N, C-alpha and C positions, 0 to 999 in steps of 0.2 A: 630654616625649614622651607622646603619648596612649596609654592602655592599654585603652580600651574595646573591647568585642567583642560580637558578637551573642550572644543568649541560647541556651543549650543545655539542652534538657529531658531529664532522666534519670529512670528509674524507681527507686522505693525498693526496697531488698531486701525480700523477702516478710516477713521477721521484723519489720522496722521498721513496716510497715503494721499488722501484728497488734498490735505493741507500742503504737502510737499509740492505737488503739481501747481497749486495756486501760487505758492511762494515763489517758485522758480520763474513763472511766467508773469506774475503781477509786479514783482519787485525788481526785475532785472534792470530796468531803466535807472534804478538808483542803487546799484549793487554794492557801493561802498559801505552801506549800512550794516552789512553782515559783520564787519570788523567791530563796529560800534556795539552791536548786540552781544557779541562774544566777550568783548572787554567788559561790558556792563554786567554780564553774568559772573565774570571772574571777580569783579569788584564786590558784587553781592555775596559771593562765597567767602571773601575775606571779611566782610562785615559780620557775617554769621559766625565765623570762627571767633572774632573778637568778642561777640556777645556771649557765646557759649563758654569761652575761656574766662569770663568774669567769675564763674562759679567753679571752673575746673581748668586751672592754668596749665595742667599737664598736656592739654590739647595742643599747646604750642610746640611740644616735642623739641625743645631747645632751639627752635627756629622762629622767633617772634617777629622777624623782619619781613613783613608781608609785602609782596610785590606781584606784578603781572609781567610775564616775559613774552616777547614776540621774537620769532626767528623764522628765517626762510632758507630754503635749500634749493638753489637754482637747478642743480643737476637732477635732484629727485622730484623737482617741481612740487614742493610741499611748503605750506605755511603753517607754523605752529604757534598756538596761543596757550600758555600755561600759567597756572597760579598755584600758590601754596596756601589756599584758603581751606574751607571746611571739608571739601571733597564729598564723595558719595559712596555709600555701600551698594551692594548688588540690588537690593529692593528699591533703593532710591533711584538708581539708574533706570530700572524698568519703569518705575512710576513717572519719572520726570522726562525721560527720553523716548521710551517705547510707547507711551500712552499719553492722552490728554486727559488728565484727571481733574477737569474743571467742570463745575456746574454750568449749565447753559450752553453746552457744546452744540446741541441740536439747534437752539435759537441762533447761535453764531452762524452756522452753516445755512440756515434758512434765510439769513439776511444777505448772503452773497448774491450779487446781481449779474456777474459776468462782465461788468465794467471794471477794467483793470485798476483804474485810479481809485474807485470807491472800495473795491475789494482789498486793495493794498492798505487803505486806512483801517478797514475792519481787522485785517490780519495783525496790524500793529496793536490795535486795542486788545486783541486776544492774548498778546504777550507770548509769542512763540519764537523768541529771539534765536534759540539754538538752531532751529531748522533753517534759518537764513544762511547757514554755512553752505547749503546745497545750491545756492544761487551761483556760486563760483566753483564748487567742488563736485566731482563726480563720485568721490568716496571720502568718508569722514571716519577717522579713528579716534575714539575717546578713551583715555586711560585715566583711572581715578582711584584714590584711596581716601576713605574717610579718616579724619583726624582721630587718633586714639585707638584705632584698631590694631590688634597684635598680629605677629607673624608676617608683617609686611603684605598682608593680603590686599590685592587690588583687583579691579575689574576692568576688563577691556571690552568696549562696545564698538562695533564697526558696521557700517552700512553704506550701500551705494545709493540710498535714497529711493529704492524701488519698493518691493513688497515685504522685505524682511530685514533682519539685522542679526548679528552674531554676538554672543556673550561668552567670555571665558574668564576664569580666575587667573591672575598673573602675580608675579612678584613685583612689588613696587615699594621701595624703601621710603620714598617721599610721600607726604600727605599732599592732598590737593588734586587738581585736574589738569590734564594735558590734552589738547584737541589738535589733531593733525589733519589739515585739509589737503587732500590730493587734488590739485587744481585741474579744472577742465582745460582742454586746448583753447588757446585764445585768451587766457587769463594771466598772461605773463607779466602784466603790469604789477601784480601783487607779489612778484619776486624782485621788486625794486625797493631799495632802502628809502629812496625819496618818496615814492608813492605811499608806502606804509606810514611813514612819519607824517606826511601831509594829511592822510585820513585821520590819524590819531589826534593831531593838533586841531583839526577841524571839528571832530565829533567827540573826542574823549579827553580834551585838555583839562576838564574839570574833575576827572576821577581823582579821588583823594589819596590813593596810594600810587607809588611809582610804576610807570609802564616802561620797562627796560628793554633795550635792544643792544646788540653788539655794534660798536662803532665800525664804520667801513672806511676803507681807503682804496684809492685807484692804483692798480698796478698793471702796467702794460694794457691800459684801456679797459680793464675789467674791475668792477666794483667787488671788493673782497672784505668779508667781516674780519675784524681784529679780535684780540682777546679781551679788550677793554669794554666795559659796559657804559652806556649812557642812558640817562632818564629822558624820555621824549616829551612827556607831558609836564605841566606845571606842578602837579601832585599836591595841590592845596585845596582846602574846602572852599568852593566858590562862594557859598553863602556867607563865609566869614570875611570875605573881601569887601572893600568899600564899593558902594553902588557906582560911584563915578569911574571905577576901574574895571567895570564889567560891561561888555557890549551886549546889545540886544541879541545878537547871534549866539553869544555864550549863554545867555539866559535860556534861549530856546533849546540849545543842545543839552543843557543840564536838565531841562524839563523832560526831554525825550529819554534821558537816562533814568531819571527818578520815577517817571510814570510808565516806562516801557511802552511809549506811544511813538508811532512813526510820524504823527502830525505835529505841527507847531501849536503851542498853547494859544488861547484866545487873549489872555491877559495874565499879569502876575503882580505880586506885591512883595517887596523885600524890605524888611524892617528889623532894626536893632532896638530892643527895649531894655532900658536900664532903670533901676529903682528897687522896689521890694523884690522883684524877680528880674534877673538878667537872662535874656534869651534872644536868639535871632530866629526869625521866621522868614522862609521863602516859600510863598504859597502861590499855586497856579490854578487857573480855571481852564480846563481843556476846551478845545474847539468842538469836539464831537462827544456825544454820550457813548460810554461803553455799552456793549450788548447786554451786560448784566446789571445795569444801573438800578433796576427795580428790585433786585435781590437785596433786601434790607439786612440779611444775615451776613452778607459779604463784608469783610473788614474794610476799613477806610484806607485812604491812600497817603497817610502822613507818616513819614519816617522820623523817629525820635533819636536824637543824638544828645550826649552829655559831654560837653567840652571836646567836641569833634569826634568822640567815640560813638560808633553806632550802637544803639541799645535795642531797638526793636522796629520791625516793619509794621505798617498798617496799625498804628497805635490809635484804636478807636476812641480812647479817652480824650483825644486832643481836638476832635471835631465832631459836632452833633450830626445825627443821621441825615437831617435835611440838607447838609452841606457835604454829603459823602462823595460828591464828585470832585472835591478839591484835592489836589495832589501837591506834594512838596515836602520840605523838611523843617523841623523845629529843633534847635540846638540850645539846650539849657546849660547855664553855668552853675546852677544851684542844686540840681537833683543829684542824688548819690549814683555812682556808676553801677551799683548792683540793683537799681530800681526794677521792680517787677510790675506786671500788669495789675496784680492785686494791690500793690502800694499805690499805683497810679489812680486807682478807683477812689481812694480816700484821701488823696493828697490835695491840700489847699493850694499849693504851688501850681499843680496841674490845672486846678479849676481856674486860677488866675490866668495862666497861659492860654487855656482854652477860651476864656472870655475875651481876652485881648485878641486872639487870633480870629475869632468869629467877627469881632468888630472890624478887623482889617479886611476880611473877605467881603463883608457887607459894604464897607467903604469903597472897596474896589468895584463892586457891582454898581453902587450908586454913581460913582464917577463915570463908569461905562455908560450907564443909562442917561446921564446928563450930557456928556461930551461926545459920545459916539452911539446915538440911539439905534442906528441900523445894526451896529455890532452887538448891541445889547439884545435886540430881537433875535439875532443869531444865537446868542446864549440862551435866551428864553425858550426858543424852539427846541433846544437840546435838553435843557435842565429845568424848565418851568414847572413841570409836574412835581418834581422833587422839592423845589423851593416852596411849593404850596403846602408842604408838610410842616413848614416852619412855624406859623402862628400857633399851632397846637403843641409844639415841642419847646418853643423858646419864648416864654412869656416876656422876659426882659427886653427882647428885641422885636416884639410883635409889631409895633407901629412901623419900625424900619423895614421889616420884611414885607409888611402889607404895602408899603409904598413902592416896592420893587415888583409887585405882582402885575400881571398883564392879563386882559380878558378880551374875548369877543363881545360885541355889543350891537344893539339895534342902531347905534349911531353910524356904524360902518356897514352893517348887514352883510359882512363876510365872516368866515370862520377864523380869520387871522386874529390871534390874540395880541393886540397892540395897544389896548386902552388901559391906562393906569387909573387908579382910584382918584388921583389928583386931577387927571384929565376929566374924569366924570364929574367931580365936584365943580370944576370950572365951567361946565356946561349945564349945571342944574338950573331948572326954571325958578323964577322968582316965586317964593312961597313954598318951594319944595324943601322938605326937611329930612328926607331919607334917601339912601342909596338903594336902588331896587335891583333885585337879581331874580333869575329863574334857573333852576337846575333841571337837566334832562339827560337822557342817555345818548343823544346825538344832536348835532348842530341844527339839523332840519327840524327835529322835534321841538327844540327850544324856540327856534325862529318862528315856527308856525303855531305855537301854543295859543289857545284862546285867551289865556291869562294876559296876553300882551295887548289885547284889542283896545282897551281904554287908554293904555299908555301910548299907543301909536296915535290914537285920535287926538290926544293932548300934547303930543310931541315930547313925551317924557322918556328919557333914555333908560334902557334896562340892560344889565350885564347878562350875557348868555353863558352859562357855566355847564360844560359838557364833559369835563374830565372826571374820572371816577373819584379822584381825590377831592373834588370840589365840595362834596357833601361834608367830608371831614373838615375842610377849610372853613366852610360857612358855620359849622358848629363851634368853631373856635375863634371866629372873627365877627364880633357883634357890632363893631363900629369902627369908623376910621375918621380921624381928624374931627372928632366930636359929632359925626353924623352916623345915626344908626343904619345898619345894613339890614334890609328887609326882603324876604322872599315874596314875590307877587302871587305865589300859590299857597300862601299860609295866612290864616287868620282873616278877620274882616278887613276890607279895604277902606282906608280913610285917607283921602288925598287932601283933606284940610283946605288950605287956602287956594288949592288948584281947582276947586269946584265952586261955581257961583251959586248964589241963593236959589236961582230958578231951578238948577239941577237938583239941589237938595230937596226942594219942594216936590219936584216930579218924582223923585225916588221915594219919598215918604208916601205920596199918593198911591204909587204902584204897589208898595208893600201892603198898604191897607186894603186895596182892591183885591189883591191876590192871596190874602190870608187863607180863605177856604181852599184854594187850589194847593197852596203849600202844605196844608194839613193833610189833604187828600193824597198827595204824592208821598208824603212822609209815611203815612199809614200803609200805602202800597209797597214801598221799598223796605220797610221794616228795619231789620238788622243790617241791611246793606249800607245804610247811611247813619251818620251821627245826628245829622240835622238837614233840613231843607230850608232855603231862604231865597228871597229875591235879591238879585245882584245888580250892580251898576258898572261892573268891571267888563261886561261883554257888550259888543256892538254888533257883531255878525253871527256869533255862535249861539245856539239855543241854551246851552248849559255848560258848566265846568265843575270840576271837583276841587275842593279846597281842604287842606288839613289844618288842624289847630296850630296856633302860634308855637306851642311847646312840643308838638307832636313830631315824630319822625316823618320826613317827607316821603311821598309815594315813590319817588325815584330811589331814595336810599333803601327803602323796604325791598324794592325789586332787586337792587344790587346785592344786598345781603342774601336774599333767597337764591339768587342765581349762583352765588358763591357757596351755597350749601350751608350757610350760617343761619342760626335761629334769629327770627325777627318778629316782633309783635305785629299782629295785624291791626293796622290803624283804620278806623272807620272814618271815611271822609264826609264832608258836608257838600251836598249838591246845591249849587247856586244856579238859579234859572233867570234867563233874560226876559223881562216882561214885555219887550217890544218885538220879540221874535214870533214869526207866524206859527211855528210849531207849538210854542207855549200857548199862543192864543187858541189854536186848534184844541189843545189839551184842555184848556179851561172851559171850552164849550162842549166837551165830549160827555154825553149822557150814558152811553153804553159802558157798563162797568168793566167787562172783559177787554173791550178795546182800550179803555182808559189805562188798565193795568199794563197792556202791551206797550202803549205809548210811553208811559212813565218809566218802565224798565228799559225801553229803547233809548230814552233820553239819558238815563244813567249810564248805560253801556257805551253809548256814543261818546259821552264825556270821558269815560274810562279809556277808551281807545285813543282819543285825541291827545291824552297826556302820556301815551306809551304803555299803558297797562295791558294786562291780559285778561280775557274773559274766563270765568270759571266754567261756563257752559256755552261754548260757541254755537252749538247746534240749536239751542233755544233762541239765541239771538237771531240766527238766520231764519228760523221758523217765524218769529215775530215780525221780522223785517219783510219777509215774503208775503206774509198774511196782510200786512198793512199796505204794501205796494199793490197787491191784487185788488184792494178796495178803491184805489184811485180811479177816477173817471178815465175811460179809454180815449 
């Protein structure tokens, strides 16, 4: 039955047009990668066919011998990459080729800088391998048929990489996909048997199915294809080979294939586990964070194989959310070939594999932190905020994850997150029993918080936590190495052995002397505060706000409300500095109206100092102007 139809011309999605221009200009200096990307896509198509055929063997259509074929035609100036994998139907062609149907597209484009090297890395992270064909081709023709479709209906897609593409239905007896690249002038090197084989052996030797080309021979000084096929690549699972037989370059190229990344990985771990469960894991830590790293709904980057047979992509059951940046493969010898996502969710074997794999990743990071600290900080800057989710998600490994965390600190007074909890403990003062922290919505707010004044005076280090995830982290990390972790903005301050007896005596005397003032301020502020008390945590500021030990912090309350989420309103305690001139002035104020203005101003000042917002800014300005007007000229 004939399946041909007239051509239909469709316009590219705007982002595709922009991407094609970026692709051609940003990646041209490393143009060999187009072949790697197209071969990688063909390999994925074969993997998907194997997986779907587990439940429907008819999809093989009496052709179970999966392979990728490369051919060139010097006269027509074309390079052809074809596979007998899963293929695509019309809707899939439009979805995968004509549009970019990924979440985060806008964020991706907003990160493009115009720097070709940086933009090339971003393009690789976005996973747009097919479009790399336009680096060397001025026209691309793709013909495909999805496995299992009747009447030999195929789809032909063609474009010159400008504003539009054509689609037509064609006869195609074979399943799979054929991509014909009509090469630009000056790209004759890709019409050479030697060049193509060199690229394949450099970038795609690890592909697990055969990459086949016609053998060539020289006749009268001309290289001519013969009728005989030869397999160009090694066509074996790289992860199944012994580590001593794999070079670092091979590890790197396999990462680029499995992660669809143009950049080299930062580190990797290759392990064969034998015992109750037999499996192999090859796990990578990328160098750069993908643009959609913080999309927790995005599937993970682990491919699951069973006895070298691909089972599923992005198997989220194999790696916890806080390690969602990890890429790689896990190949089990024990799972059934027809394992499903539902079975994985309740499988004890999978739980054991997941647990073992997590330990390998944490071990890899620990080794990096110990032996290559500068490289670890590079990792931390890319993925630290995600790793901070770990203590709340993985109780069994909480202490190990905590040891990997890095923070800014008053010890360095820079926003660089380079201080570990172990570093902090090593610098603790004699008699200091706790690790002190402060959370704020910016580094400047944390650094200049009045809560730090007594700690600076006594030389006690405080960790400055300014990432949004830090509130979640601190709610799930109460101690480290036996030392409690305490917020300097919560609860009463007890520095214990770090205070001498003279200081304690002075504090008690100040509390006794100012009891009437404290009660008077408390009455004035009413429901705005939970309590008022004299503090010894301030040296320069007149007052600060403190939340209860078990209460939500003011910073978390602000974050939740800013995100449109319901949050209980926490009434803070106002602490006043007995030695500050403003408090002294307030204590001697006899005019009741002026006292109320001073008391409210004291509270509002403290609220602003910690990054809070005033409910009634106009009243604050009125009070401030009125009090300023009373000052002697």
